[in-house]
Structures are given as C-alpha cells and as structure tokens.
C-alpha positions as CSV (number, residue, x, y, z in Angstrom):
1,X,-2.4,-8.0,27.0
2,X,-4.9,-5.9,28.9
3,X,-8.6,-6.5,29.3
4,X,-10.9,-3.5,29.8
5,X,-14.5,-4.2,31.0
6,X,-17.3,-2.7,33.0
7,X,-18.7,-0.2,30.5
8,X,-21.2,-0.4,27.6
9,X,-19.2,-0.7,24.3
10,X,-20.4,1.0,21.1
11,X,-19.2,-1.2,18.3
12,X,-20.0,-1.3,14.6
13,X,-22.6,-4.1,15.3
14,X,-24.3,-2.2,18.1
15,X,-24.0,-1.6,21.8
16,X,-22.5,-4.4,24.0
17,X,-24.2,-3.8,27.3
18,X,-21.8,-6.0,29.2
19,X,-18.8,-5.8,26.9
20,X,-15.1,-6.2,27.2
21,X,-12.1,-5.2,25.1
22,X,-8.5,-6.6,25.0
23,X,-5.6,-4.3,24.1
24,X,-2.4,-5.7,22.8
25,X,0.2,-3.0,22.6
26,X,-1.2,-0.2,20.5
27,X,-4.0,-2.3,18.9
28,X,-7.3,-3.8,19.8
29,X,-6.9,-7.5,20.1
30,X,-10.4,-8.7,20.6
31,X,-13.9,-7.4,21.6
32,X,-16.6,-9.5,23.3
33,X,-19.5,-9.6,25.6
34,X,-20.1,-11.3,28.9
35,X,-17.5,-12.5,31.4
36,X,-14.0,-11.2,30.3
37,X,-11.5,-13.9,29.4
38,X,-9.0,-14.8,32.1
39,X,-9.0,-13.8,35.8
40,X,-5.9,-11.6,35.6
41,X,-5.2,-8.2,34.1
42,X,-8.9,-7.0,34.0
43,X,-9.3,-3.2,34.3
44,X,-12.8,-2.4,35.4
45,X,-14.2,1.0,34.2
46,X,-17.1,1.1,36.6
47,X,-19.8,2.1,34.2
48,X,-20.3,4.6,31.4
49,X,-19.5,4.1,27.8
50,X,-16.4,2.9,25.8
51,X,-16.2,4.4,22.3
52,X,-13.5,4.9,19.7
53,X,-11.5,8.2,19.8
54,X,-13.1,11.0,17.8
55,X,-11.8,12.0,14.3
56,X,-12.3,15.6,13.3
57,X,-11.9,16.5,9.6
58,X,-12.4,20.2,10.0
59,X,-10.7,22.2,12.8
60,X,-8.8,25.5,12.8
61,X,-7.5,25.5,16.4
62,X,-8.6,25.7,20.0
63,X,-7.6,26.5,23.6
64,X,-6.3,29.9,22.4
65,X,-4.0,28.4,19.7
66,X,-4.4,28.5,15.9
67,X,-3.2,25.9,13.4
68,X,-1.7,28.8,11.4
69,X,0.8,29.5,14.2
70,X,4.2,27.9,14.9
71,X,4.8,24.3,15.8
72,X,4.2,24.9,19.5
73,X,0.8,26.5,18.7
74,X,-0.2,23.5,16.6
75,X,0.7,21.2,19.4
76,X,-1.2,23.3,21.9
77,X,-4.3,23.1,19.8
78,X,-3.9,19.4,19.4
79,X,-3.6,18.9,23.2
80,X,-6.7,20.9,23.8
81,X,-8.8,18.8,21.4
82,X,-7.3,15.6,22.7
83,X,-8.6,16.4,26.2
84,X,-12.1,16.6,24.6
85,X,-11.7,13.2,23.0
86,X,-10.3,13.9,19.5
87,X,-7.5,11.4,18.9
88,X,-7.1,12.0,15.2
89,X,-7.7,15.2,13.2
90,X,-6.8,17.4,10.3
91,X,-5.5,21.0,10.7
92,X,-7.7,23.2,8.6
93,X,-6.1,26.3,7.1
94,X,-8.2,29.2,5.9
95,X,-7.5,31.2,2.7
96,X,-4.3,33.3,2.8
97,X,-1.6,34.5,0.4
98,X,0.0,31.5,-1.3
99,X,3.4,32.1,0.3
100,X,1.7,32.1,3.8
101,X,-0.2,29.0,3.0
102,X,3.0,27.3,2.0
103,X,4.6,28.3,5.3
104,X,1.5,27.0,7.3
105,X,1.5,23.7,5.4
106,X,5.2,23.2,6.0
107,X,4.7,23.8,9.7
108,X,1.8,21.2,9.9
109,X,4.0,18.7,8.0
110,X,6.8,19.1,10.6
111,X,4.3,18.5,13.5
112,X,2.7,15.4,12.0
113,X,5.5,13.1,13.1
114,X,5.7,14.8,16.5
115,X,2.0,14.3,17.2
116,X,2.0,10.6,18.1
117,X,-0.5,10.0,15.3
118,X,-3.1,12.6,16.4
119,X,-2.4,15.0,13.5
120,X,-3.2,13.2,10.2
121,X,-2.3,16.1,8.0
122,X,-3.8,19.3,6.6
123,X,-7.1,20.5,5.1
124,X,-6.8,23.5,2.8
125,X,-10.1,25.4,3.1
126,X,-9.3,27.6,0.1
127,X,-8.0,29.7,-1.5
128,X,-10.1,28.5,-4.5
129,X,-13.5,29.7,-3.1
130,X,-16.4,31.8,-4.2
131,X,-16.3,35.5,-3.2
132,X,-20.1,35.4,-2.9
133,X,-20.0,32.6,-0.3
134,X,-16.6,33.4,1.3
135,X,-18.0,33.6,4.9
136,X,-15.1,34.4,7.2
137,X,-12.5,34.0,4.5
138,X,-10.7,37.2,3.4
139,X,-12.0,37.9,-0.1
140,X,-8.6,39.5,-1.0
141,X,-7.0,36.1,-0.6
142,X,-9.4,34.1,-2.8
143,X,-8.3,33.2,-6.3
144,X,-9.3,31.1,-9.3
145,X,-8.2,27.5,-9.3
146,X,-4.6,27.3,-10.6
147,X,-2.7,24.1,-11.2
148,X,0.7,25.8,-10.7
149,X,-0.4,27.2,-7.3
150,X,-1.8,23.9,-6.3
151,X,1.5,22.2,-7.2
152,X,3.3,24.7,-4.9
153,X,0.9,24.0,-2.1
154,X,1.2,20.3,-2.6
155,X,5.0,20.5,-2.5
156,X,5.0,22.6,0.7
157,X,2.8,20.0,2.4
158,X,5.4,17.3,1.8
159,X,2.8,14.5,1.5
160,X,0.6,15.7,4.4
161,X,-2.1,17.5,2.4
162,X,-5.2,15.3,2.9
163,X,-8.2,17.4,1.8
164,X,-8.9,20.6,-0.1
165,X,-12.1,22.6,-0.3
166,X,-13.0,24.4,-3.5
167,X,-15.9,26.0,-5.3
168,X,-16.6,23.9,-8.4
169,X,-18.3,26.6,-10.4
170,X,-15.0,28.6,-10.7
171,X,-13.1,28.4,-14.0
172,X,-10.4,25.8,-13.8
173,X,-12.1,23.9,-10.9
174,X,-12.6,20.7,-13.0
175,X,-8.9,20.5,-13.8
176,X,-8.0,21.0,-10.2
177,X,-10.3,18.3,-9.0
178,X,-8.6,16.0,-11.4
179,X,-5.1,17.0,-10.3
180,X,-5.9,16.8,-6.6
181,X,-7.5,13.4,-7.0
182,X,-4.5,12.1,-8.9
183,X,-2.3,13.4,-6.1
184,X,-4.3,11.5,-3.5
185,X,-5.9,14.6,-2.0
186,X,-9.6,14.3,-1.3
187,X,-11.6,17.1,-2.8
188,X,-14.4,18.8,-0.8
189,X,-17.0,21.2,-2.2
190,X,-17.7,24.3,-0.1
191,X,-17.9,28.1,0.0
192,X,-19.6,27.8,-3.3
193,X,-22.4,29.5,-5.1
194,X,-22.7,26.6,-7.6
195,X,-26.0,25.3,-8.8
196,X,-27.4,21.8,-8.1
197,X,-26.1,20.6,-11.5
198,X,-22.6,22.1,-11.1
199,X,-22.2,20.5,-7.7
200,X,-23.5,17.2,-8.9
201,X,-21.0,17.3,-11.7
202,X,-18.2,18.0,-9.2
203,X,-19.1,14.9,-7.2
204,X,-19.4,12.9,-10.4
205,X,-15.9,14.0,-11.3
206,X,-14.3,12.9,-8.0
207,X,-15.1,15.3,-5.2
208,X,-16.2,13.3,-2.1
209,X,-16.9,15.7,0.8
210,X,-19.4,18.5,1.3
211,X,-17.7,21.1,3.6
212,X,-19.9,22.1,6.5
213,X,-23.2,21.3,4.6
214,X,-25.7,24.2,4.3
215,X,-23.1,26.7,5.6
216,X,-21.2,28.7,3.0
217,X,-23.0,27.5,0.0
218,X,-26.0,28.1,-2.3
219,X,-29.2,27.4,-0.4
220,X,-31.7,24.6,-0.8
221,X,-34.7,25.9,-2.7
222,X,-37.7,24.1,-4.1
223,X,-37.0,25.1,-7.7
224,X,-33.2,25.3,-7.5
225,X,-32.1,22.8,-4.8
226,X,-28.6,24.2,-4.8
227,X,-25.5,22.6,-3.3
228,X,-27.0,21.0,-0.2
229,X,-29.4,18.7,-2.1
230,X,-26.7,18.0,-4.7
231,X,-24.4,16.7,-2.0
232,X,-27.2,14.6,-0.4
233,X,-28.2,13.2,-3.8
234,X,-24.7,12.4,-4.9
235,X,-23.6,10.2,-2.1
236,X,-21.1,12.7,-0.7
237,X,-19.8,12.7,2.8
238,X,-21.6,15.5,4.6
239,X,-19.9,17.5,7.3
240,X,-22.2,19.2,9.8
241,X,-21.3,21.7,12.5
242,X,-23.6,20.6,15.3
243,X,-23.2,23.5,17.7
244,X,-26.7,24.9,17.7
245,X,-25.6,28.0,15.9
246,X,-24.7,26.9,12.4
247,X,-27.6,24.4,12.0
248,X,-31.0,23.7,13.5
249,X,-31.1,20.3,15.1
250,X,-33.9,19.3,12.6
251,X,-31.5,19.9,9.7
252,X,-28.8,17.7,11.3
253,X,-31.5,15.0,11.9
254,X,-32.5,15.3,8.2
255,X,-28.9,14.7,7.0
256,X,-28.7,11.6,9.3
257,X,-32.0,10.3,8.0
258,X,-30.8,10.5,4.4
259,X,-27.8,8.2,5.1
260,X,-26.3,7.9,8.6
261,X,-23.1,6.4,7.1
262,X,-22.4,9.7,5.3
263,X,-23.0,12.0,8.3
264,X,-19.8,13.4,9.7
265,X,-19.6,15.7,12.8
266,X,-16.9,18.4,12.6
267,X,-16.1,21.2,14.9
268,X,-14.8,23.9,12.5
269,X,-13.3,25.2,15.8
270,X,-11.5,28.5,16.0
271,X,-8.7,29.3,18.4
272,X,-11.4,30.7,20.7
273,X,-12.8,27.3,21.5
274,X,-12.5,26.7,25.3
275,X,-11.8,30.4,26.0
276,X,-13.5,33.4,27.5
277,X,-15.3,36.0,25.5
278,X,-13.0,38.4,23.6
279,X,-11.0,38.9,20.5
280,X,-9.2,36.0,18.8
281,X,-7.7,35.0,15.4
282,X,-9.0,32.7,12.7
283,X,-6.6,32.2,9.9
284,X,-5.0,35.6,10.5
285,X,-8.4,37.4,10.6
286,X,-9.6,39.1,13.8
287,X,-12.8,37.4,15.2
288,X,-14.8,38.0,18.3
289,X,-16.2,35.4,20.7
290,X,-19.4,36.4,22.5
291,X,-21.9,34.1,24.1
292,X,-20.6,31.0,22.5
293,X,-20.5,32.4,18.9
294,X,-17.4,33.4,17.0
295,X,-18.1,36.1,14.4
296,X,-16.3,38.6,12.2
297,X,-16.6,42.0,13.9
298,X,-17.0,43.8,10.5
299,X,-19.9,41.8,9.0
300,X,-21.2,39.6,11.9
301,X,-20.6,36.5,9.8
302,X,-20.1,33.3,11.8
303,X,-16.3,32.5,11.8
304,X,-15.8,29.0,12.9
305,X,-17.1,27.8,16.2
306,X,-16.2,27.0,19.8
307,X,-17.3,23.4,19.4
308,X,-15.4,20.3,20.6
309,X,-16.2,16.8,19.4
310,X,-17.5,15.6,22.7
311,X,-20.1,18.4,22.7
312,X,-21.0,17.7,19.1
313,X,-21.7,14.0,20.0
314,X,-23.6,14.9,23.1
315,X,-25.8,17.4,21.3
316,X,-26.4,14.8,18.5
317,X,-27.9,12.5,21.1
318,X,-29.6,14.9,23.4
319,X,-30.7,17.7,21.1
320,X,-30.8,16.2,17.6
321,X,-32.2,12.9,19.1
322,X,-29.9,10.6,17.0
323,X,-29.4,7.1,18.2
324,X,-26.1,6.9,20.2
325,X,-24.4,4.5,17.8
326,X,-25.3,6.8,14.9
327,X,-23.8,9.8,16.7
328,X,-20.7,8.0,17.7
329,X,-20.1,6.7,14.1
330,X,-20.5,10.2,12.8
331,X,-17.6,11.3,15.0
332,X,-15.4,8.2,14.5
333,X,-15.9,5.6,11.8
334,X,-17.6,7.8,9.2
335,X,-14.8,10.5,9.1
336,X,-12.1,7.8,9.2
337,X,-13.7,6.2,6.2
338,X,-13.8,9.5,4.4
339,X,-10.1,9.7,4.7
340,X,-9.6,6.2,3.6
341,X,-8.3,5.1,6.9
342,X,-9.2,1.5,7.9
343,X,-7.0,1.4,11.0
344,X,-9.1,3.6,13.3
345,X,-12.6,4.7,14.0
346,X,-14.3,1.6,15.6
347,X,-14.0,-0.9,18.4
348,X,-12.9,-3.9,16.3
349,X,-10.0,-6.3,16.2
350,X,-6.9,-4.9,14.6
351,X,-7.9,-1.2,15.0
352,X,-5.6,1.3,16.7
353,X,-6.5,1.4,20.4
354,X,-7.6,5.0,20.5
355,X,-10.5,4.8,23.0
356,X,-12.6,7.1,25.1
357,X,-14.3,6.3,28.4
358,X,-17.4,8.5,28.7
359,X,-19.7,8.9,31.6
360,X,-23.5,8.1,31.3
361,X,-24.1,11.6,30.0
362,X,-21.3,11.4,27.4
363,X,-18.7,13.6,29.1
364,X,-15.1,12.5,28.6
365,X,-13.6,10.8,31.6
366,X,-10.4,9.3,30.1
367,X,-8.6,9.2,26.7
368,X,-6.5,6.3,25.5
369,X,-4.0,6.9,22.7
370,X,-2.3,3.9,21.1
371,X,-3.1,1.6,24.0
372,X,-2.2,4.0,26.9
373,X,-4.4,6.3,28.9
374,X,-3.3,9.9,28.5
375,X,-6.0,11.7,30.4
C-alpha cells in the first residue's frame, strides 16, 4: 500500500486542496483529505495537481509514427502520447481500401495486449463517409455502408473494434448502425452532410458520439441547424478538437455549457504531432505541417492536428475558461464513460491507478500507469 499526498486532487466530487490517495497494486484503494493515514509509506508530491490519466477517443498517431504502420510504429505513437499524459486511447484509422483497413485493424489487435492497457482498441473513421464532407479522407476510398464489408472489418479487428464513424444520410447507414450496435461497436456520426432530422434519427437509432463536432459536418444555421445542433439536442457525446485551429474557444465553451458531462476533448493527432514542420503521412495521405497546422497540400484542408491531451486540457482552462474539474473530466471520465468503461477515468476507490502529476500550470510532471510511475 502506498499513500500519495501533497497535491490538489481533482475528484468527481470536486477539488481536494489537501488531498491524499492510496494505491494498492494497480488500483486506487482510497481517496481522502487532510492528514494522510499512517506515518509510513507517504510519497509527497510537493504541490501541483493529481488527476486521472487522460483518455483519447480519436487519435491517428504522433511523434512521427502513424497508427496505420507496423506494430513498432503503433507502439511508438502510444509512447509519445503517454509522455503527454494519455494513459488510455483508441487508434483511429482513416478511410482506405478495405483490404488495407483489415491489415491495419489486425495490427492494432496484435498491439492491444502488448500495450499494458494503454491501447483500448480501434476507431474506424470511415470508409462510410460523405464525399461532400470528407475533409482529409481520400474520396476514392469512401463507399456506401455495406454489411458484408463491415463484417470483414469486424472480423479483422478480432474483438478490438470499439467505435466507427459514419455518415447517417448514406443509403444503408441505418442497417449498419443496427449491426454495429449489435456487435458492441459504438457508432459515431461524422464527416456527414446530413440534415438536423437525419442526424437526430441516427442518434435515436443508437449512434452515441459526434465525431469532432462542427468539423467535417453540415454547418449550424438558423433555419437548418444541421448536424451540430442535432448532436447537442440528442444527448450525444460531443468530441471537440481544442487546438485553437479547428474551433474557436467560444464554440468549445458553448458545448461545455450545454452539458459538461458530454464534452469530450480529443486530439485527432496526426503523426506530425510533436515534430518539426515538414511533410508527413495521415492514413496514407501526404500532409504538411506548418506553423502548428496539418493540412492537405492539394486543397489546404485541415488534416488532423498536432494536439496532445495535456495541451487540450491546458487550453480548455486557460483559453476557453472552463473550470478545471470540467476540463479534466472532458479528458478523463467523460471519454471513459463514452466507451462504457467504469474502471478508469476518475480518482475514486477501485479505479485503475492511472494518474498524472501536473504542475501548477497543468504541464505533465509524471505519469503513473497501473500503480507505477513510468515517466
């Protein structure tokens, strides 16, 4: 049994200014405030914040490595994001030929047991997306929803496909929402030109997540409120890319004001995250990083980001002006709940001891994975 103290703890019930936390093996044993129990085995942190490890539902790579690469590349990208506080995440795979997606899913499935619990599975961002709202996805690889193709993808993932993004206005989308839900795969709505009514119907049918809200979807208008308002009205989990390029801080603040429990910070990071300006890959497509933005050289469209979860949280507090507990929950408990995981995402008894020690300005000082400091 170890007791950690000397930092402000961000818990589901608020901030414990003089908090302590006991770790028993890989789990949190108890959380409290005031003098830590027992005189022995107390580890003083010396100030700062103690928060749960970050959970990223939407990430394509980082540190020069892409999740579409081989197993070593996947592990390299995981290690990069772990250094920035992400202790659990999905590997997002962009639209590609079906055979290639099957290969990528199989690679991710092999890495899951090698990742010490960090890699939770795969997120298929496509290929059942709208050509009109494809963003950085190669339109040649997009296709109509197809149950046989989905079955092939599901089989290749070997039980590790966790989420799939689709455009609900496409023919066959309703049947695919049903099939994915029946298979235990959470459906997200994104890269869609659907109307408010079409998106509302998709969430009523079983879709649960809005993929990078406002980006890659029909816009919010005062006569046709489009996909964004449908997601906000329907009780969907709302991903936001809080990098200062994809969304204005006021828009992020608006989403949090609607329902802070549904706000989820994601990175949508490309392999270029953490790297110098230059050419990189995103899902097999050539992209260019310049001045913090990743774009397609042909069209100028944003193509993922260079965001890390620590920066997303820091911006949420300092730029968006969200309360710290709201920002932390949007990067921890909210995404964990979106995946149906009750074992992580908060500082509470019985949870996995994935912890972050942050300094006063919310920079990562140390990362704990399953009860052990790893950096």
